[in-house]
C-alpha positions in Angstrom: 2.3 -13.1 -2.9 2.9 -10.5 -0.2 5.2 -8.6 -2.6 2.4 -8.6 -5.3 -0.1 -7.3 -2.7 2.4 -4.7 -1.5 2.9 -3.5 -5.1 -0.8 -3.2 -5.6 -1.2 -1.2 -2.4 1.7 1.0 -3.3 0.1 1.8 -6.7 -3.2 2.6 -4.9 -1.3 5.0 -2.5 0.3 6.7 -5.5 -3.0 7.2 -7.2 -4.5 8.7 -4.0 -1.5 11.0 -3.6 -1.9 12.2 -7.2 -5.6 13.0 -6.3 -4.5 15.1 -3.3 -5.0 12.5 -0.5 -2.0 12.4 1.7 -3.1 10.2 4.6 -3.3 6.4 4.0 -4.5 5.4 7.4 -8.1 5.1 6.3 -7.2 2.9 3.4 -5.0 0.6 5.5 -7.9 0.2 7.9 -10.7 -0.1 5.3 -8.7 -2.6 3.1 -7.4 -4.4 6.2 -3.8 -4.4 4.8 -1.9 -6.8 7.0 1.5 -5.7 8.6 3.4 -8.3 6.6 2.2 -6.6 3.3 2.4 -3.1 4.6 6.0 -3.6 5.6 6.9 -4.6 2.1 5.5 -1.5 0.3 8.2 0.0 -1.7 10.6 -3.0 -1.2 11.8 -5.2 -4.0 12.0 -9.0 -3.8 15.6 -10.4 -4.2 
């Protein structure tokens, strides 16, 4: 489940970057992304 959440967060970050937003700190705080999910962003499950 953490990998699915990390994949969704990663997709959201990409959309923000395409819109010109470079900082993700506000999103991490606002969405309360836990460290165990944030640490998996960009990783692939084995």
